[in-house]
N, CA, C and O of each residue as an XYZ file, in Angstrom:
324
protein
N      15.856     -8.787    -12.079
C      14.692     -7.679    -12.453
C      13.757     -7.608    -11.635
O      13.244     -8.536    -11.009
N      13.383     -5.981    -11.601
C      12.004     -5.934    -10.440
C      11.316     -5.645    -11.688
O      11.554     -5.417    -12.874
N      10.206     -5.781    -10.748
C       8.677     -6.038    -11.369
C       7.520     -4.740    -10.546
O       7.565     -4.213     -9.435
N       6.458     -4.579    -11.829
C       5.476     -3.424    -10.773
C       4.349     -4.500    -10.255
O       3.994     -5.618    -10.628
N       4.049     -3.794     -9.431
C       2.732     -4.210     -8.071
C       2.097     -3.307     -8.308
O       2.468     -2.236     -8.788
N       0.545     -3.789     -7.845
C      -0.373     -2.885     -7.355
C      -0.482     -3.452     -5.891
O      -0.409     -4.660     -5.667
N      -0.690     -2.357     -4.752
C      -1.311     -2.665     -3.549
C      -2.410     -2.458     -3.555
O      -1.983     -1.778     -4.488
N      -3.667     -2.292     -3.475
C      -5.263     -2.301     -2.748
C      -4.816     -1.916     -1.367
O      -3.705     -2.411     -1.180
N      -5.016     -1.584     -0.858
C      -4.945     -0.820      0.896
C      -6.456     -0.208      0.988
O      -7.044      0.618      0.290
N      -6.908     -1.096      2.353
C      -7.936      0.067      3.504
C      -7.394      0.335      3.938
O      -6.561     -0.421      4.437
N      -7.383      1.729      4.145
C      -6.727      2.696      5.715
C      -7.764      2.920      6.438
O      -8.849      2.759      5.878
N      -7.757      3.350      7.877
C      -8.643      4.512      8.284
C      -8.150      5.116      8.339
O      -6.932      5.203      8.497
N      -9.411      6.224      8.157
C      -8.658      7.817      8.026
C      -8.162      8.331      9.296
O      -8.795      9.187      9.915
N      -6.920      7.787      9.765
C      -6.204      8.650     11.061
C      -4.812      9.525     10.344
O      -4.227      9.201      9.310
N      -4.517     10.657     11.195
C      -3.894     11.172     11.091
C      -2.524     10.608     11.309
O      -2.105     10.214     12.397
N      -1.483     10.603      9.522
C      -0.537      9.749      9.112
C      -0.331      8.895      9.198
O       0.768      8.521      9.608
N      -1.830      7.658      8.659
C      -1.641      7.189      8.205
C      -1.246      6.473      6.543
O      -1.176      5.324      6.106
N      -1.119      7.377      6.165
C      -0.623      7.304      4.566
C       0.442      7.469      4.646
O       1.105      6.741      3.908
N       1.224      8.447      5.519
C       2.910      8.193      5.697
C       3.341      7.374      6.281
O       4.432      7.057      5.808
N       2.990      6.640      7.360
C       2.924      5.188      8.089
C       3.510      3.955      6.728
O       4.637      3.525      6.481
N       2.635      3.784      6.305
C       1.719      3.477      5.229
C       3.236      3.200      3.809
O       3.664      2.139      3.353
N       3.626      4.533      3.524
C       4.687      4.347      2.627
C       6.124      4.470      3.222
O       7.148      3.978      2.746
N       5.969      5.420      4.654
C       7.503      4.815      5.152
C       7.700      3.250      5.131
O       8.692      2.881      4.503
N       6.774      2.078      5.821
C       6.730      0.651      5.678
C       7.108      0.428      4.205
O       8.212     -0.113      4.146
N       6.764      0.576      3.431
C       7.079      0.361      1.730
C       8.631      0.973      1.687
O       9.546      0.330      1.171
N       8.819      2.245      2.266
C      10.586      2.307      1.306
C      11.225      1.763      2.596
O      11.939      0.832      2.225
N      11.303      1.874      3.751
C      12.200      0.829      4.123
C      12.622     -0.284      4.228
O      13.706     -0.645      4.685
N      11.327     -1.224      3.581
C      11.335     -2.375      3.742
C      12.178     -2.254      2.177
O      12.000     -3.327      1.600
N      12.837     -1.520      1.509
C      13.370     -1.263      0.010
C      12.600     -1.936     -1.130
O      12.874     -2.836     -1.924
N      11.484     -1.124     -0.902
C      10.229     -0.778     -2.359
C      10.465      0.553     -2.151
O      10.554      1.407     -1.268
N      10.578      0.247     -4.183
C      10.193      2.133     -4.551
C       8.748      2.537     -4.791
O       8.497      2.467     -5.994
N       8.040      2.808     -4.293
C       6.660      3.631     -4.352
C       6.367      4.658     -6.224
O       6.459      5.875     -6.387
N       6.129      3.911     -6.976
C       6.263      4.858     -7.912
C       4.801      5.547     -8.154
O       5.132      6.288     -9.081
N       3.523      5.791     -7.973
C       2.230      5.744     -7.881
C       1.406      5.466     -7.245
O       1.157      4.266     -7.130
N       0.940      6.037     -6.834
C      -0.277      6.570     -5.533
C      -1.495      7.130     -4.988
O      -1.539      8.025     -4.144
N      -2.404      6.593     -5.481
C      -3.554      7.328     -5.402
C      -4.866      7.014     -4.116
O      -5.216      5.942     -3.622
N      -5.232      8.050     -3.930
C      -6.177      7.379     -2.077
C      -7.359      8.121     -2.511
O      -7.109      9.233     -2.976
N      -8.715      7.735     -2.467
C     -10.304      8.572     -1.830
C     -10.599      7.683     -1.049
O     -10.454      6.476     -0.860
N     -11.464      9.373     -0.259
C     -12.027      8.751      0.977
C     -13.951      8.274      0.333
O     -14.758      8.738     -0.472
N     -13.884      7.103      1.315
C     -15.344      6.069      0.889
C     -15.803      6.610      1.602
O     -15.240      6.738      2.690
N     -17.081      7.218      1.358
C     -18.333      6.988      2.050
C     -19.075      5.816      2.399
O     -18.660      4.743      1.962
N     -20.450      5.843      3.354
C     -19.836      6.752      4.221
C     -18.969      6.802      5.452
O     -18.782      7.807      6.137
N     -18.568      5.858      5.614
C     -17.355      5.660      6.753
C     -16.116      5.874      6.455
O     -15.158      5.420      7.082
N     -16.047      6.856      5.098
C     -14.700      7.777      5.741
C     -13.520      7.111      5.397
O     -12.542      7.844      5.544
N     -13.191      5.719      4.897
C     -12.423      4.970      4.930
C     -11.384      4.841      3.957
O     -11.982      4.318      3.016
N     -10.222      4.992      3.612
C      -9.194      5.511      2.330
C      -9.206      4.571      1.893
O      -9.032      3.629      2.666
N      -9.413      4.263      0.420
C      -8.794      3.276     -0.622
C      -8.014      3.530     -1.171
O      -8.550      4.021     -2.165
N      -6.531      3.606     -1.374
C      -5.656      4.012     -1.540
C      -5.175      2.493     -2.520
O      -5.498      1.306     -2.469
N      -4.305      3.265     -3.322
C      -3.654      2.502     -4.473
C      -2.002      2.670     -4.703
O      -1.631      3.593     -5.428
N      -1.336      2.077     -4.294
C       0.218      2.213     -3.884
C       0.385      1.065     -5.529
O      -0.282      0.060     -5.776
N       1.222      1.538     -6.178
C       2.267      0.768     -6.891
C       3.597      0.932     -6.572
O       4.081      2.036     -6.321
N       4.416     -0.431     -6.566
C       5.524      0.006     -6.069
C       6.710     -1.320     -6.910
O       6.571     -2.543     -6.932
N       7.777     -0.492     -7.491
C       8.369     -1.424     -8.157
C       9.752     -1.832     -7.510
O      10.502     -1.038     -6.943
N      10.045     -3.556     -7.721
C      10.856     -4.274     -6.961
C      11.078     -5.385     -7.282
O      10.256     -6.097     -7.858
N      12.191     -5.718     -6.977
C      12.401     -7.978     -7.474
C      12.529     -8.125     -6.697
O      13.427     -8.940     -6.490
N      11.683     -7.426     -5.213
C      11.876     -8.311     -4.068
C       9.579     -9.374     -4.094
O       8.491     -9.049     -4.570
N       9.711     -9.672     -3.890
C       7.758    -10.157     -3.505
C       6.943     -9.701     -2.484
O       6.805     -9.889     -1.276
N       6.498     -9.107     -3.280
C       5.404     -7.785     -2.989
C       4.380     -8.529     -1.612
O       3.418     -7.927     -1.134
N       4.681     -9.459     -1.297
C       3.581    -10.312     -0.083
C       3.965    -10.406      0.848
O       3.313    -10.736      1.838
N       5.720    -10.020      0.806
C       6.084     -9.610      1.635
C       5.630     -8.472      2.860
O       5.308     -8.591      4.042
N       5.824     -7.009      1.671
C       5.662     -5.730      2.117
C       3.612     -6.473      2.411
O       3.353     -6.515      3.614
N       2.958     -6.736      1.909
C       1.494     -6.971      2.232
C       1.474     -7.179      3.478
O       0.510     -6.774      4.129
N       2.303     -7.710      3.961
C       2.093     -9.385      5.109
C       3.040     -7.642      6.135
O       2.277     -7.102      6.937
N       4.122     -7.155      6.048
C       4.232     -5.837      6.870
C       3.338     -4.428      6.977
O       3.130     -3.577      7.843
N       3.070     -4.592      6.062
C       1.483     -3.693      6.040
C       0.701     -3.994      7.001
O       0.673     -3.241      7.975
N      -0.043     -5.051      6.968
C      -1.085     -5.488      7.159
C      -1.080     -5.592      9.401
O      -1.986     -5.467     10.226
N       0.168     -5.821      9.508
C       0.426     -5.307     10.437
C       0.234     -4.060     11.577
O       0.247     -3.955     12.804
N      -0.010     -2.918     10.035
C      -0.043     -0.882     10.867
C      -1.845     -1.509     11.436
O      -2.615     -2.403     11.086
N      -1.832     -0.537     12.347
C      -3.147     -0.560     13.037
C      -3.997      0.221     11.637
O      -4.680     -0.508     10.918
N      -3.971      0.602     11.557
C      -4.511      1.647     10.190
C      -5.066      0.989      9.358
O      -6.122      1.359      8.845
N      -4.553      0.036      9.097
C      -4.311     -0.718      7.777
C      -5.490     -2.160      7.984
O      -5.397     -2.893      8.969
N      -6.427     -2.352      7.023
C      -7.775     -2.757      7.710
C      -7.272     -4.011      6.648
O      -7.288     -5.217      6.895
N      -6.856     -3.390      5.490
C      -6.787     -4.914      4.199
C      -5.660     -4.564      3.486
O      -5.477     -3.349      3.397
N      -4.561     -5.540      2.760
C      -4.275     -5.374      1.476
C      -4.547     -6.600      0.443
O      -4.992     -7.744      0.532
N      -4.121     -5.883     -0.427
C      -4.320     -6.764     -2.099
C      -3.656     -6.911     -2.410
O      -3.013     -5.969     -1.947
N      -2.343     -7.957     -3.560
C      -1.556     -7.791     -4.099
C      -1.951     -7.575     -5.204
O      -3.179     -7.606     -5.124
N      -1.439     -7.221     -6.956
C      -2.653     -7.431     -7.839
C      -1.286     -7.466     -8.776
O      -0.849     -6.330     -8.591
N      -0.179     -8.260     -9.859
C       0.507     -8.026    -10.272
C       0.511     -6.932    -11.660
O      -0.264     -7.375    -12.508
N       0.971     -6.032    -11.967
C       0.949     -4.804    -13.251
C       1.549     -5.060    -14.825
O       2.639     -5.052    -15.396
N      -0.217     -5.345    -15.221
C       0.451     -5.832    -16.614
C       0.811     -5.204    -17.290
O      -0.041     -4.367    -17.589
N       2.596     -4.970    -18.289
C       3.011     -3.956    -19.043
C       2.360     -3.393    -20.079
O       2.869     -2.453    -20.690
């Protein structure tokens, strides 16, 4: 049975950072269903909300995303139906 989770990411404003994060999610077998990104002021970091659908634990994906140089933080939040 699959569940939905939201991952709140903070990314450096670097070329390809969002694509790398999405690539990690899809290559690890997680299905992105929604992405929302906003640049924060004044440092320009990206606040990204990535909603995924998977039967696997989102914590494993969070650990993989934290290894990316451009990823400054990851927080996992369960989505309520």
